N, C-alpha and C positions, 0 to 999 in steps of 0.2 A: 678628259672624259670618256668613259666608256660606251661604246656603241649599244644601241638597243638591242641587239641580237646577242649581247656579250655572253649571257649565261648559254644560250642555246649552242653558240660557235664553241665555246670553252668544253661545253659537255660532248659534243660532237667529236673533238679532238681526243678529249679523254677516253671516251669509248672505243674509238679506233685504236688507241694506242695499247688500251688493255686487251683487246681481242688479240692483236697481233702478239704481245707477250704471252698471254694465258693460252691461247689456242695453238699457235703455230711454234713459239719458241719454248713453254713449258717450262719457263725459270731456268733452263739449262743454259743459256748462251754466257752467263755470267759468272756461272760456278764452276765451269770449265777453264777458266782462267786462274782459279786460285792456285797457289802454288809458287808466285813470284813473290807475293807478300809473304814474306817468311822472316820470322824471329830466330836470331841465333840463339842456340841452347850452350853447346860445348863440342869438344873434339873427342873422337875416340881414334884408336889404332886402324890403319887401314887393313881391310881382309880382300881377299881377290873376290872380284865381282862388284866391288864398290865403284862409283862413277868417279873416274879420277879427276873430274872436273870440280869436285867438292874438296880436294886435298887441300890441305891448309899448307901451304909452303914455308911459312915463318915458322909454325911449330915444327913441320918436318925437317927444317934445318937444323933448329936448335936440338931437338931431341935425336936426330941422326936416323928416323927411321918413319916412316908416312904415316900422317895424321889427316883423318877427314874432317870437315866440320857438320856437324848436325844440327839442323833447326826444326823448329816446330811451327806449324802453320798458323797465321793470326786467324782470330775468331771472327773477323768481319774483314770485307773489302772496302775501300772507299773507291766508287766510281764517280769520276768526274767527267760532265758534259761540257765539252768548249765548243759553244754554237756562234756561228758567223751571222752577226745582225746587220751587216753592211747593206747597202742600198740594192744591191745587185740579188739580194734575197727576194725582192718583191715582183721578180719577173717570174712569168709563168703562162704558159699558151695551151696546157693540156686540155682537152674537152672531151665530151661525152664518155663511154664506159671504160675508156683506158685511162680516164684522168684518175691520178692519185692524190693528187692536191693541187689547189689552185695555184699555189707559188711554190718556190723554193723554200721560203721561209717555213710557210705551213707543213712542207713535207719534212723539214729538220725538225719542226716540232713535234710530229706524230712519231719520227723516230727516236728521238729524246726521251719521250713519254715511255715508249715500249721499252727502252732500256733502262730507265729509273724503275718502272713497276716491276721488272725482272729482277733487278737489283735489290728492292726492298722484300720482295718476296723470298730471295735467297737470306734476308737477314743482314744485307748490306746497306751501305749507305752511299745515296746519290747527292752530288752536289751540282752547280751549274756555274759557269764563265760564259756569259754574254759579251762578244766583242765586236767591235768594228776596228778602226785604227786606234781605238783606246779600249779598256774594259769597262764596259755599260752596265753591266751589273754581276754582281758574284752573290750566290746562294749557298751558304755554307752545307755540306752533307749532312743529311739527315735520313730516318729511315719509317716513314709512315706516308700513308695514300695520301692525306691532307698535304703532306709536303710535295707530293709529285704534282698535285692539283696546282700547288703555288708555283711551280717550275713552268708548268704549263701556262699560266697565266702570264708569267714573266716573256715566256718565249713568243706569245701571241700578240700582246699588248703593251711591252715595253717601248716607247718612242726612243730610237738611238739618238744622240746627240751629235754624231758623224756619221757620215756615208761610206767613208773609206775601208781599206782592209789591211789589217797588219797582225799578220799569224805570229810573227816575232814576239809583238806587245804581250798577246795572249799566253804564249808558251812560256815566256819569261816569268810573267806574273804567277802560272802556275808554279814553275819550279821555285819559286820565292816563297810560296805559299805553302806547298807540301813538302814536308821533311821526310816522310815515308814513302814506299812505292804505292801507286795507284794504278787503278785501270782507266784509261784516259779515252774517250772518244771525242775526235775533232769532225764536227760537222760543219762543212764549209764547201763552197764552189772553188775554193782556192786561187780566186782573182787577186793575188796580192803581187803589186808589180815589183817588190824587192825581194825577187826570187833567192838570190844566193844567201840572202840573210835569212829569212824563214826555212830554207830548207837546213842551214846549217843548226838553228834554233829546234827543227823537228828532230834531228838526228841526237842531238844533245839531250832533249825530253825523252826519246825513247832510250836512252840509256839507263835513265832514273826511275821511268815509269813503263809500264806497257801501253804502248800507243797504237790506237786503231784508227784510220782515217775513212770516212765516210763522205764521198763525194756527191754534192748534189748537182743535178744537171737538168736541163730542159732541153726538149729535141731542136728548138729554134736556136739554139747554141751552136747545134751541129748541122742544121739543113736550113736553108731559107726557102719559103714558099714563093712561087710565082705571082705576085700580085702588083707588078708594075713597079714605078718609082716609089720609093720608101723612103722616109727618114727615120734613122735608128739613133739612139742616143745611148751614150754610155751611162749608166744610172751613177756610178760612183764618182765619174769625174765632170760629167755633163756636156761632154764633148758630143756634137751631132754631125753626121755624115748622110749624105744622100746616096741611095744605092738604086741601081735599076736592076730589080730582082727578076725582071723578064730577060735578061741578058744569061743565057746559060753559063757563060765563062765566069761570071760574077756569082753566081750560085754555086759553080765548082772550087770557085776560090774560097770561098766561105766555107764550104765542108772540107776544104784541104787545111785550112788554118785551125777548124774546130779539130780535127783529127790529129794533127801536129801537137796541139795542145795536149789533146788526152795521152798522147804516146810520151810526150815530155813529163807529164805528172807521174804516169806510171813508172817511168824511169827512175823518178826522183825517191817515190816511195820505196823501190827496190833496192835503191843505194841505202837508205836508210834504214831499211830492213822492218818498215812499218806496213802491215796488212792494210789493203785500200780496196774498197768497193765501191763503185758507182751505183748512184741511187738516182733514177729518174722519176720526174713528176709525170710520164705519161706510162709508165712501165710497171706490173705488179713487181714487189722488191720483197716481201717477208720471207718467204721460203728462200729466196737466195740469200737474204742475210742471215738466216739460219745456218743454212750450209757452209756459207764463209765463214761464220764465227765458230762453228765446229772445226773447220778445216784449219783455221788460222792456230786453235788452241792445241789440235794435235800436231801440227809441224813446229809450234815452239818447245813442246815437250819432248818432242823425238829425239 
């Protein structure tokens, strides 16, 4: 059953997503990635100044002189949003003027909505895969405003059947689903215990598609407030532990573990050559996202 404030909340998130897309990104963030979605046209003989990476070695060996591949750009791009709907997404502690979203799940919805609005404005199609440790919802790519509203509805109100996280399941599902290159945004906190498996799946997916990771973070995952004894529960496993947050060593240990995990994830994305941006519930992010996407696109085509 939908909550009484359903239309109000949906409208609020939709408006925020459109503002980010229209005023700050100007529709440029998706279009700058066009170029990897290319169709093969034919080959022609190499001339000095051509990009040697485009040489067709099979034709070159057969004809005994260098030929390069010619491509034509596809008329539209498919933008796929892989959004983590696991239980850890319900976490959020940002308050006051600094709050960007009540929870990491709402933050992911605004992010996804902004990306989808930018895609359809460029004439591209946006689709959705919501996942936990299973695929919870798939919405095929389309390009209308009503379609983006549907995506936001699914992101905000789908009740997942599971609470865990399996990035590998989502990435493999996408690879089996799409047979042509796409621009793929993975929106997650990346709390997946099967680290080796999902890291391999991520690298493999980035070989077939253009993958970008947007990592949702809440400040309390990185630092604990001094509130005395507190019970802390893992939303995905249900494990409960008692922490003495009044102890400086406990708070320092929590912060150290959070920083260690951050650095491990950054190293993982670098090894996989996947651009990654941390997006927090308590810090402004639209302008950082715009600069990040522009820089990522320029680095890829450089």
